[in-house]
PyMOL CGO cylinders between C-alpha atoms (Angstrom):
from pymol import cmd
from pymol.cgo import CYLINDER

trace = [
    CYLINDER, -3.41, -9.72, 5.79, 0.10, -10.22, 7.08, 0.3, 1, 1, 1, 1, 1, 1,
    CYLINDER, 0.10, -10.22, 7.08, 3.22, -11.11, 5.09, 0.3, 1, 1, 1, 1, 1, 1,
    CYLINDER, 3.22, -11.11, 5.09, 3.02, -14.80, 6.06, 0.3, 1, 1, 1, 1, 1, 1,
    CYLINDER, 3.02, -14.80, 6.06, -0.58, -15.02, 4.77, 0.3, 1, 1, 1, 1, 1, 1,
    CYLINDER, -0.58, -15.02, 4.77, 0.35, -13.24, 1.56, 0.3, 1, 1, 1, 1, 1, 1,
    CYLINDER, 0.35, -13.24, 1.56, 3.29, -15.59, 1.01, 0.3, 1, 1, 1, 1, 1, 1,
    CYLINDER, 3.29, -15.59, 1.01, 1.01, -18.61, 1.48, 0.3, 1, 1, 1, 1, 1, 1,
    CYLINDER, 1.01, -18.61, 1.48, -1.47, -17.24, -1.06, 0.3, 1, 1, 1, 1, 1, 1,
    CYLINDER, -1.47, -17.24, -1.06, 1.26, -16.37, -3.55, 0.3, 1, 1, 1, 1, 1, 1,
    CYLINDER, 1.26, -16.37, -3.55, 2.80, -19.84, -3.13, 0.3, 1, 1, 1, 1, 1, 1,
    CYLINDER, 2.80, -19.84, -3.13, -0.36, -21.26, -4.73, 0.3, 1, 1, 1, 1, 1, 1,
    CYLINDER, -0.36, -21.26, -4.73, 0.07, -19.10, -7.84, 0.3, 1, 1, 1, 1, 1, 1,
    CYLINDER, 0.07, -19.10, -7.84, 2.21, -19.47, -10.95, 0.3, 1, 1, 1, 1, 1, 1,
    CYLINDER, 2.21, -19.47, -10.95, 5.68, -18.36, -9.77, 0.3, 1, 1, 1, 1, 1, 1,
    CYLINDER, 5.68, -18.36, -9.77, 6.28, -16.70, -13.15, 0.3, 1, 1, 1, 1, 1, 1,
    CYLINDER, 6.28, -16.70, -13.15, 3.07, -14.65, -13.02, 0.3, 1, 1, 1, 1, 1, 1,
    CYLINDER, 3.07, -14.65, -13.02, 3.33, -10.88, -12.66, 0.3, 1, 1, 1, 1, 1, 1,
    CYLINDER, 3.33, -10.88, -12.66, 1.97, -9.28, -9.48, 0.3, 1, 1, 1, 1, 1, 1,
    CYLINDER, 1.97, -9.28, -9.48, -0.04, -6.10, -10.11, 0.3, 1, 1, 1, 1, 1, 1,
    CYLINDER, -0.04, -6.10, -10.11, -1.77, -3.45, -8.03, 0.3, 1, 1, 1, 1, 1, 1,
    CYLINDER, -1.77, -3.45, -8.03, -4.88, -1.44, -8.73, 0.3, 1, 1, 1, 1, 1, 1,
    CYLINDER, -4.88, -1.44, -8.73, -3.96, 1.79, -10.49, 0.3, 1, 1, 1, 1, 1, 1,
    CYLINDER, -3.96, 1.79, -10.49, -7.00, 3.54, -8.92, 0.3, 1, 1, 1, 1, 1, 1,
    CYLINDER, -7.00, 3.54, -8.92, -8.31, 4.93, -12.18, 0.3, 1, 1, 1, 1, 1, 1,
    CYLINDER, -8.31, 4.93, -12.18, -10.51, 2.10, -13.32, 0.3, 1, 1, 1, 1, 1, 1,
    CYLINDER, -10.51, 2.10, -13.32, -11.03, -1.61, -12.93, 0.3, 1, 1, 1, 1, 1, 1,
    CYLINDER, -11.03, -1.61, -12.93, -8.94, -2.44, -15.98, 0.3, 1, 1, 1, 1, 1, 1,
    CYLINDER, -8.94, -2.44, -15.98, -6.02, -0.21, -14.93, 0.3, 1, 1, 1, 1, 1, 1,
    CYLINDER, -6.02, -0.21, -14.93, -3.24, -1.98, -13.02, 0.3, 1, 1, 1, 1, 1, 1,
    CYLINDER, -3.24, -1.98, -13.02, 0.47, -1.47, -12.38, 0.3, 1, 1, 1, 1, 1, 1,
    CYLINDER, 0.47, -1.47, -12.38, 3.32, -3.84, -11.62, 0.3, 1, 1, 1, 1, 1, 1,
    CYLINDER, 3.32, -3.84, -11.62, 4.56, -2.99, -8.14, 0.3, 1, 1, 1, 1, 1, 1,
    CYLINDER, 4.56, -2.99, -8.14, 8.26, -2.24, -7.86, 0.3, 1, 1, 1, 1, 1, 1,
    CYLINDER, 8.26, -2.24, -7.86, 8.52, -0.72, -4.40, 0.3, 1, 1, 1, 1, 1, 1,
    CYLINDER, 8.52, -0.72, -4.40, 8.31, -2.34, -0.98, 0.3, 1, 1, 1, 1, 1, 1,
    CYLINDER, 8.31, -2.34, -0.98, 8.65, -0.13, 2.07, 0.3, 1, 1, 1, 1, 1, 1,
    CYLINDER, 8.65, -0.13, 2.07, 8.05, -0.87, 5.75, 0.3, 1, 1, 1, 1, 1, 1,
    CYLINDER, 8.05, -0.87, 5.75, 5.76, 1.50, 7.65, 0.3, 1, 1, 1, 1, 1, 1,
    CYLINDER, 5.76, 1.50, 7.65, 3.19, 1.50, 10.45, 0.3, 1, 1, 1, 1, 1, 1,
    CYLINDER, 3.19, 1.50, 10.45, -0.56, 2.03, 10.18, 0.3, 1, 1, 1, 1, 1, 1,
    CYLINDER, -0.56, 2.03, 10.18, -3.60, 2.50, 12.39, 0.3, 1, 1, 1, 1, 1, 1,
    CYLINDER, -3.60, 2.50, 12.39, -7.19, 1.60, 11.56, 0.3, 1, 1, 1, 1, 1, 1,
    CYLINDER, -7.19, 1.60, 11.56, -9.02, 4.64, 10.21, 0.3, 1, 1, 1, 1, 1, 1,
    CYLINDER, -9.02, 4.64, 10.21, -11.90, 6.13, 12.18, 0.3, 1, 1, 1, 1, 1, 1,
    CYLINDER, -11.90, 6.13, 12.18, -13.99, 6.28, 9.04, 0.3, 1, 1, 1, 1, 1, 1,
    CYLINDER, -13.99, 6.28, 9.04, -13.55, 3.92, 6.10, 0.3, 1, 1, 1, 1, 1, 1,
    CYLINDER, -13.55, 3.92, 6.10, -14.81, 3.84, 2.55, 0.3, 1, 1, 1, 1, 1, 1,
    CYLINDER, -14.81, 3.84, 2.55, -13.87, 2.33, -0.79, 0.3, 1, 1, 1, 1, 1, 1,
    CYLINDER, -13.87, 2.33, -0.79, -11.99, 5.47, -1.86, 0.3, 1, 1, 1, 1, 1, 1,
    CYLINDER, -11.99, 5.47, -1.86, -9.98, 6.18, 1.31, 0.3, 1, 1, 1, 1, 1, 1,
    CYLINDER, -9.98, 6.18, 1.31, -9.37, 2.62, 2.53, 0.3, 1, 1, 1, 1, 1, 1,
    CYLINDER, -9.37, 2.62, 2.53, -9.49, 1.33, 6.09, 0.3, 1, 1, 1, 1, 1, 1,
    CYLINDER, -9.49, 1.33, 6.09, -6.02, 2.18, 7.47, 0.3, 1, 1, 1, 1, 1, 1,
    CYLINDER, -6.02, 2.18, 7.47, -3.92, 5.33, 7.74, 0.3, 1, 1, 1, 1, 1, 1,
    CYLINDER, -3.92, 5.33, 7.74, -0.13, 5.63, 7.87, 0.3, 1, 1, 1, 1, 1, 1,
    CYLINDER, -0.13, 5.63, 7.87, 0.82, 6.52, 11.45, 0.3, 1, 1, 1, 1, 1, 1,
    CYLINDER, 0.82, 6.52, 11.45, 3.87, 7.08, 13.64, 0.3, 1, 1, 1, 1, 1, 1,
    CYLINDER, 3.87, 7.08, 13.64, 2.89, 4.07, 15.73, 0.3, 1, 1, 1, 1, 1, 1,
    CYLINDER, 2.89, 4.07, 15.73, 0.59, 1.15, 15.16, 0.3, 1, 1, 1, 1, 1, 1,
    CYLINDER, 0.59, 1.15, 15.16, 0.64, -2.11, 13.25, 0.3, 1, 1, 1, 1, 1, 1,
    CYLINDER, 0.64, -2.11, 13.25, 3.91, -3.02, 11.49, 0.3, 1, 1, 1, 1, 1, 1,
    CYLINDER, 3.91, -3.02, 11.49, 3.10, -2.96, 7.80, 0.3, 1, 1, 1, 1, 1, 1,
    CYLINDER, 3.10, -2.96, 7.80, 4.69, -3.38, 4.38, 0.3, 1, 1, 1, 1, 1, 1,
    CYLINDER, 4.69, -3.38, 4.38, 3.59, -0.88, 1.72, 0.3, 1, 1, 1, 1, 1, 1,
    CYLINDER, 3.59, -0.88, 1.72, 3.65, -2.07, -1.91, 0.3, 1, 1, 1, 1, 1, 1,
    CYLINDER, 3.65, -2.07, -1.91, 3.81, 0.62, -4.54, 0.3, 1, 1, 1, 1, 1, 1,
    CYLINDER, 3.81, 0.62, -4.54, 4.60, 1.54, -8.11, 0.3, 1, 1, 1, 1, 1, 1,
    CYLINDER, 4.60, 1.54, -8.11, 7.45, 4.01, -8.66, 0.3, 1, 1, 1, 1, 1, 1,
    CYLINDER, 7.45, 4.01, -8.66, 5.55, 5.82, -11.42, 0.3, 1, 1, 1, 1, 1, 1,
    CYLINDER, 5.55, 5.82, -11.42, 2.27, 6.16, -9.52, 0.3, 1, 1, 1, 1, 1, 1,
    CYLINDER, 2.27, 6.16, -9.52, 0.89, 9.68, -9.25, 0.3, 1, 1, 1, 1, 1, 1,
    CYLINDER, 0.89, 9.68, -9.25, 0.68, 9.45, -5.45, 0.3, 1, 1, 1, 1, 1, 1,
    CYLINDER, 0.68, 9.45, -5.45, 3.85, 7.43, -4.78, 0.3, 1, 1, 1, 1, 1, 1,
    CYLINDER, 3.85, 7.43, -4.78, 6.11, 10.37, -3.92, 0.3, 1, 1, 1, 1, 1, 1,
    CYLINDER, 6.11, 10.37, -3.92, 3.51, 11.74, -1.51, 0.3, 1, 1, 1, 1, 1, 1,
    CYLINDER, 3.51, 11.74, -1.51, 2.93, 8.33, 0.11, 0.3, 1, 1, 1, 1, 1, 1,
    CYLINDER, 2.93, 8.33, 0.11, 6.65, 7.80, 0.60, 0.3, 1, 1, 1, 1, 1, 1,
    CYLINDER, 6.65, 7.80, 0.60, 6.94, 11.27, 2.17, 0.3, 1, 1, 1, 1, 1, 1,
    CYLINDER, 6.94, 11.27, 2.17, 4.14, 10.43, 4.62, 0.3, 1, 1, 1, 1, 1, 1,
    CYLINDER, 4.14, 10.43, 4.62, 5.80, 7.09, 5.44, 0.3, 1, 1, 1, 1, 1, 1,
    CYLINDER, 5.80, 7.09, 5.44, 9.03, 8.96, 6.29, 0.3, 1, 1, 1, 1, 1, 1,
    CYLINDER, 9.03, 8.96, 6.29, 7.15, 11.60, 8.31, 0.3, 1, 1, 1, 1, 1, 1,
    CYLINDER, 7.15, 11.60, 8.31, 3.79, 10.15, 9.42, 0.3, 1, 1, 1, 1, 1, 1,
    CYLINDER, 3.79, 10.15, 9.42, 2.97, 13.20, 11.55, 0.3, 1, 1, 1, 1, 1, 1,
    CYLINDER, 2.97, 13.20, 11.55, 2.85, 15.39, 8.44, 0.3, 1, 1, 1, 1, 1, 1,
    CYLINDER, 2.85, 15.39, 8.44, -0.67, 16.61, 7.83, 0.3, 1, 1, 1, 1, 1, 1,
    CYLINDER, -0.67, 16.61, 7.83, -2.45, 15.65, 4.63, 0.3, 1, 1, 1, 1, 1, 1,
    CYLINDER, -2.45, 15.65, 4.63, -2.28, 18.23, 1.91, 0.3, 1, 1, 1, 1, 1, 1,
    CYLINDER, -2.28, 18.23, 1.91, 0.85, 20.00, 3.16, 0.3, 1, 1, 1, 1, 1, 1,
]
cmd.load_cgo(trace, "trace")
């Protein structure tokens, strides 16, 4: 979904409603996003419900990452966005 499509969908919602993201630890766990950061992604070779279908990359599709500043993986994700050639787990 691109930003224009997201804006069109959000325009149909209550403008005072909170926007939340999955907190990854259960269906009832959500977080209010408070970070927006541009990055680029490429479609993953292998996809699944845990790993997703895209990977942050040095080149690829222009993307906007939405995150939560207190998320357990936020610092790591932001580091990868800044240096997409960094290998996972380092």
